PAZAPA-4460 file (N, C-alpha, C; in steps of 0.05 Angstrom, whole numbers, plus 32768, in hexadecimal, padded with zeros to 4 digits):
% residues 156
    n_x    n_y    n_z   ca_x   ca_y   ca_z    c_x    c_y    c_z   seq   type   mol
   86A9   81A2   858F   868E   81A7   8597   8689   819D   85B3     1      M     A
   867C   81AC   85C3   8676   81A5   85DF   865D   8194   85E0     2      R     A
   865C   8182   85F3   8645   8170   85F7   862B   8180   85FA     3      L     A
   862C   8197   8608   8614   81A7   860C   860A   81B3   85F2     4      S     A
   861A   81B5   85DE   8612   81C0   85C4   8604   81AB   85B2     5      E     A
   8607   8192   85B9   85FB   817C   85A9   85DE   8178   85B3     6      V     A
   85CB   817C   85A1   85AF   8177   85A8   85AA   8159   85A6     7      K     A
   85AC   814F   858F   85AA   8132   858A   85B5   812D   856E     8      S     A
   85BC   8114   8568   85C6   810F   854E   85C4   80F2   8546     9      G     A
   85CD   80ED   852E   85CE   80D2   8523   85E9   80C7   8529    10      L     A
   85EA   80B0   8538   8603   80A3   853D   8609   808F   8527    11      L     A
   8620   8091   851C   8628   8080   8506   863C   806B   8511    12      L     A
   8637   8052   850B   864A   803D   8513   8650   802A   84FC    13      W     A
   8669   8025   84F7   8671   8014   84E0   867A   8026   84C9    14      G     A
   8680   801A   84B3   8689   8028   849C   8673   802B   8488    15      V     A
   8669   8044   8484   8652   8048   8472   865A   8044   8455    16      P     A
   8649   8039   8445   864D   8037   8429   8647   8053   841D    17      S     A
   864D   8056   8403   8646   8070   83F6   8628   8074   83F6    18      Y     A
   8619   805E   83F3   85FB   805F   83F4   85F3   8068   8410    19      Q     A
   8600   805E   8425   85FA   8067   8440   8600   8084   8445    20      G     A
   8616   808E   843A   861C   80AA   843C   8607   80BB   842D    21      I     A
   85FE   80B1   8417   85E9   80BF   8408   85CF   80C1   8418    22      A     A
   85C9   80AB   8427   85B1   80AB   8438   85B4   80BF   844F    23      E     A
   85CC   80C0   845B   85D1   80D3   8470   85CF   80F0   8466    24      I     A
   85D9   80F5   844E   85D7   810F   8441   85BA   8117   843D    25      T     A
   85AA   8104   8434   858D   810A   8430   857F   810F   844A    26      K     A
   8586   80FF   845F   857A   8104   847A   8582   811F   8485    27      D     A
   859B   8127   8480   85A5   8140   848A   8596   8157   847D    28      M     A
   8590   8155   8464   8581   816A   8456   8564   816C   8460    29      K     A
   8559   8155   8467   853D   8155   8472   853C   8160   848E    30      A     A
   8550   815A   849E   8551   8164   84B9   8568   8178   84BB    31      E     A
   8562   8191   84B6   8577   81A5   84B7   8584   81A6   84D3    32      K     A
   859E   81A7   84D3   85AD   81A9   84EC   85B3   818E   84F9    33      G     A
   85AC   8178   84EB   85B2   815E   84F6   85D0   815A   84F8    34      M     A
   85D9   814E   850E   85F5   8149   8513   85FA   812B   8511    35      L     A
   860F   8123   8503   8617   8107   8502   862E   8104   8515    36      V     A
   862A   80F2   8529   863F   80EB   853C   864F   80D4   8532    37      L     A
   8669   80D8   852F   867B   80C4   8524   868F   80BC   853A    38      V     A
   868E   80A3   8544   86A1   809A   8558   86BC   8093   854A    39      P     A
   86D1   8092   855A   86EB   808C   854F   86ED   806F   8544    40      E     A
   86DE   805D   8550   86DE   8041   8548   86FB   8035   8549    41      M     A
   8705   8034   8561   871F   8029   8566   8720   800B   8561    42      M     A
   8737   7FFF   855C   8752   800B   855E   875C   8017   8545    43      P     A
   874D   8017   852F   8757   8021   8516   874E   803D   850F    44      H     A
   873F   804A   8522   8736   8066   851E   8727   8068   8503    45      C     A
   8715   8056   84FE   8705   8057   84E5   86F5   8071   84E2    46      L     A
   86EE   807D   84F9   86DF   8095   84F9   86ED   80AC   84EA    47      G     A
   8707   80AC   84EA   8716   80C2   84DC   870F   80C2   84BE    48      L     A
   870F   80AA   84B2   8709   80A8   8496   86EC   80AF   8490    49      T     A
   86DA   80A6   84A2   86BE   80AB   849F   86B7   80C8   84A1    50      I     A
   86C4   80D6   84B4   86C0   80F3   84B7   86C8   8101   849E    51      V     A
   86DE   80F9   8492   86E7   8106   8479   86D2   8102   8463    52      K     A
   86C8   80E9   8460   86B3   80E3   844C   869A   80F5   8450    53      R     A
   8692   80F7   8469   867A   8107   846F   867E   8124   846A    54      L     A
   8695   812F   8472   869B   814B   846E   869D   8152   8450    55      Q     A
   86A7   813F   8440   86A8   8144   8423   868B   8148   8417    56      E     A
   8677   813C   8424   865C   813E   841B   864D   8155   8429    57      K     A
   865B   8164   843A   864F   817A   8448   863E   8172   845F    58      G     A
   8642   815B   846A   8633   8151   8481   863F   815B   849B    59      I     A
   862F   8167   84AB   8638   8171   84C5   863C   8159   84D8    60      R     A
   8655   8156   84E2   865A   8140   84F3   866D   8147   850A    61      C     A
   866D   8137   851F   867E   813A   8536   868C   8120   853B    62      A     A
   86A6   8121   853F   86B7   8109   8544   86B7   8106   8563    63      Y     A
   86B3   80ED   856C   86B3   80E8   8589   86C3   80CF   858F    64      T     A
   86CB   80CD   85A8   86D9   80B4   85B0   86C5   809E   85B4    65      T     A
   86CE   8086   85B2   86BD   806F   85B8   86B4   806F   85D5    66      D     A
   86C5   8078   85E7   86BE   8079   8603   86A8   808C   8609    67      N     A
   86A3   80A0   85F8   868F   80B4   85FD   8673   80AA   85F6    68      M     A
   8671   8094   85E8   8657   808B   85DE   8643   8086   85F4    69      L     A
   864B   807A   860A   8639   8075   8621   862D   808F   862B    70      G     A
   863D   80A3   862D   8634   80BD   8636   8620   80C9   8623    71      V     A
   8626   80C7   8609   8614   80D2   85F4   85F8   80C4   85F6    72      L     A
   85F8   80AA   85FA   85DE   809C   85FD   85D0   80A4   8617    73      F     A
   85DF   80A5   862D   85D4   80AC   8647   85C8   80C8   8647    74      Y     A
   85D4   80DB   8639   85CB   80F7   8638   85B6   80FB   8621    75      K     A
   85AD   80E5   8615   8599   80E7   85FF   85A2   80F8   85E8    76      N     A
   85BB   80F5   85E1   85C6   8104   85CA   85C5   80F4   85B0    77      K     A
   85BE   80DA   85B2   85BD   80C9   859B   859F   80C4   8594    78      V     A
   8597   80CE   857D   857B   80CB   8574   8577   80B0   8566    79      E     A
   858B   80A9   8555   858A   8090   8545   85A6   8086   8542    80      T     A
   85A9   806B   8542   85C2   805E   853B   85C0   8054   851F    81      L     A
   85D2   805C   850D   85D3   8050   84F3   85EB   803D   84F3    82      M     A
   85E4   8023   84F3   85F8   800E   84F6   85FE   8002   84DA    83      F     A
   8617   8006   84D1   8620   7FFB   84B8   862E   7FE0   84BE    84      F     A
   8621   7FCA   84B6   862C   7FB0   84BC   863C   7FA5   84A4    85      Y     A
   864C   7F91   84A9   865C   7F85   8494   864C   7F70   8485    86      K     A
   863F   7F5F   8494   862E   7F4A   8488   861A   7F40   849C    87      K     A
   8607   7F30   8492   85F3   7F24   84A3   85F7   7F06   84A1    88      M     A
   85F8   7EF8   84B8   85FD   7EDB   84B8   85EE   7ECF   84D0    89      A     A
   85DF   7EBA   84CB   85D1   7EAC   84E1   85C1   7EBE   84F4    90      N     A
   85B1   7ED0   84E9   85A1   7EE2   84F8   85B1   7EF4   850A    91      H     A
   85C9   7EFA   8502   85DB   7F0D   8510   85E6   7F21   84FC    92      H     A
   85EA   7F39   8505   85F8   7F4D   84F5   8616   7F4B   84FD    93      M     A
   8627   7F4B   84EA   8644   7F4B   84F0   864F   7F67   84EA    94      V     A
   865C   7F72   84FE   8667   7F8D   84FB   8683   7F8F   8506    95      G     A
   868E   7FA7   8504   86A9   7FAC   850E   86AB   7FA9   852C    96      I     A
   86C3   7FA9   8536   86C8   7FA8   8553   86B9   7FBF   8560    97      C     A
   86AA   7FB9   8576   869B   7FCD   8584   867D   7FCE   857D    98      G     A
   8675   7FBF   8568   865A   7FC0   855F   8646   7FB7   8574    99      S     A
   864C   7FA1   8582   863A   7F97   8596   8636   7FAC   85AC   100      L     A
   864B   7FB9   85B4   864A   7FCE   85C9   8637   7FE4   85C1   101      Y     A
   863A   7FEE   85A9   8629   8004   859F   860C   7FFB   859C   102      V     A
   8607   7FE4   8591   85EC   7FDA   858E   85DE   7FD5   85A9   103      C     A
   85ED   7FCB   85BD   85E2   7FC7   85D7   85DB   7FE2   85E4   104      L     A
   85EC   7FF6   85E1   85E6   8011   85EB   85CC   801B   85DF   105      L     A
   85CA   8019   85C5   85B1   8022   85B8   8599   8013   85C2   106      A     A
   859B   7FF9   85C5   8585   7FE8   85CE   857D   7FF0   85EB   107      H     A
   8591   7FF4   85FC   858C   7FFB   8618   857F   8016   861B   108      L     A
   8585   8028   8609   857B   8044   860B   8563   8048   85F7   109      H     A
   8559   8033   85EC   8541   8034   85DA   8546   8047   85C2   110      S     A
   855E   8046   85B8   8565   8056   85A0   8561   8044   8588   111      V     A
   8552   804D   8574   854E   803D   855C   8568   8038   854D   112      P     A
   856A   8021   8541   8582   8019   8532   857A   8016   8514   113      I     A
   8587   8025   8503   8583   8021   84E6   8599   800F   84DC   114      K     A
   8592   7FF9   84D0   85A6   7FE6   84C5   85AC   7FED   84A8   115      L     A
   85C5   7FEE   84A1   85CD   7FF3   8486   85E5   7FE2   847F   116      R     A
   85E7   7FD8   8467   85FE   7FCA   845E   8616   7FDD   845D   117      Q     A
   862B   7FD5   846A   8643   7FE7   846B   8656   7FE2   8455   118      G     A
   866D   7FEF   8456   8682   7FEE   8443   869B   7FE5   8451   119      D     A
   86B0   7FE0   8442   86CA   7FDA   844E   86DD   7FF0   8446   120      T     A
   86EF   7FF5   8458   8703   8009   8452   871B   7FFC   8446   121      L     A
   8728   8008   8432   8740   7FFC   8427   8756   7FFD   843C   122      P     A
   876A   7FEB   843A   8780   7FEA   844D   878D   8005   8450   123      Q     A
   878F   8015   843A   879C   802F   843C   878E   8042   844F   124      S     A
   8773   803F   8452   8764   8050   8465   876B   8048   8481   125      A     A
   8772   802F   8486   8779   8027   84A1   8796   802F   84A8   126      L     A
   87A6   8036   8494   87C2   803C   8498   87C8   8058   84A1   127      D     A
   87B7   806B   849A   87BE   8087   84A0   87A7   8097   84AC   128      T     A
   87AE   80AC   84B9   879B   80C0   84C1   8793   80CF   84A9   129      S     A
   877A   80D3   84A4   8771   80E0   848C   876A   80FE   8490   130      V     A
   876F   8108   84A7   8768   8124   84AC   8778   8137   849B   131      L     A
   8792   8132   8498   87A3   8144   8488   87B3   8135   8473   132      D     A
   87AF   811B   8471   87BD   810B   845D   87D9   8102   8464   133      G     A
   87E3   8109   847C   87FD   8101   8484   87FC   80E8   8495   134      H     A
   8810   80D7   8492   8811   80BE   84A0   8812   80C3   84BE   135      L     A
   87FF   80B9   84CD   87FE   80BC   84EA   87FB   80A0   84F7   136      R     A
   87E9   8091   84ED   87E2   8077   84FA   87EB   8061   84E7   137      I     A
   87FE   8052   84EF   8807   803B   84DF   87F8   8022   84E7   138      Q     A
   87EC   8015   84D4   87DE   7FFC   84DA   87F1   7FE8   84E6   139      Y     A
   87E9   7FDB   84FB   87FA   7FC8   8509   87ED   7FAD   8509   140      N     A
   87FA   7F99   84FF   87EF   7F7E   84FE   87E5   7F75   8519   141      E     A
   87F1   7F7F   852E   87E9   7F76   8549   87CE   7F82   8551   142      M     A
   87C4   7F96   8542   87AA   7FA3   8549   8793   7F96   853B   143      M     A
   8797   7F7F   852F   8780   7F72   8521   8769   7F6E   8535   144      K     A
   8751   7F73   852C   873A   7F70   853D   8726   7F5E   852E   145      T     A
   8716   7F50   853D   8702   7F3F   8531   86E8   7F4D   852E   146      G     A
   86D7   7F43   851C   86BC   7F4E   8519   86AB   7F44   8531   147      D     A
   8695   7F52   8535   8683   7F4B   854B   8668   7F44   853F   148      E     A
   865B   7F31   854C   8641   7F28   8543   862B   7F33   8556   149      S     A
   8617   7F3F   854B   8601   7F4B   855A   85E7   7F3D   8554   150      I     A
   85DA   7F31   8567   85C0   7F23   8562   85AB   7F37   8559   151      P     A
   859B   7F2F   8546   8586   7F41   853B   8572   7F49   8550   152      L     A
   856D   7F38   8565   8559   7F40   8579   8562   7F58   858A   153      D     A
   857C   7F5E   858B   8586   7F76   8598   857F   7F8F   8587   154      I     A
   8581   7F8B   856D   857D   7FA2   855A   855F   7FA8   8556   155      I     A
   854E   7F94   8556   8532   7F99   8550   8522   7F9F   8568   156      Q     A
***
C-alpha cells in the first residue's frame, strides 16, 4: 500500500489481547474502511504475529517499519494510537521496546492514546516468521530487549 492511499488509521503498538482484537473488530465495523497500522516492533518483529491475528478476524491492516512511524505522524496518517501495555507500575505504563518513542510521537502530534492491557506472545511466536509458517527468524539470546516505562502524564 502506498502512503498516498492511506487516509488515516488506528496505530497499534504492543501485543493486543484477544479482548483488544475484539474491540478493534468492533471499531472497524463502526468505521467502515478503517485501516489498522501495525509496525514491525523490532527486534522480534512482533508485528508479523499481530498482522496474522488481525487478518484472521478480517481486519484491514497495513504492516509498516518502525522507522516509518515518524512520517506517518507527520503526514497526519495516525488518527489514534492504541497502546497495549504489559503492566502499570508507579504511575508509569510498562511496554515493549519502542513504547516510549511511539507515545512521545503521539503526544507531540496531539494524537489520542487509548490504553489497553496487552498480552504476551509465547516464545514460539518470537522464534518464527508467521507469514507462511516456515522458520525464518530464529530467536537469538543476544537480542533480548528491556521493557520501557512511559510516564502517565505523557499519555494523558
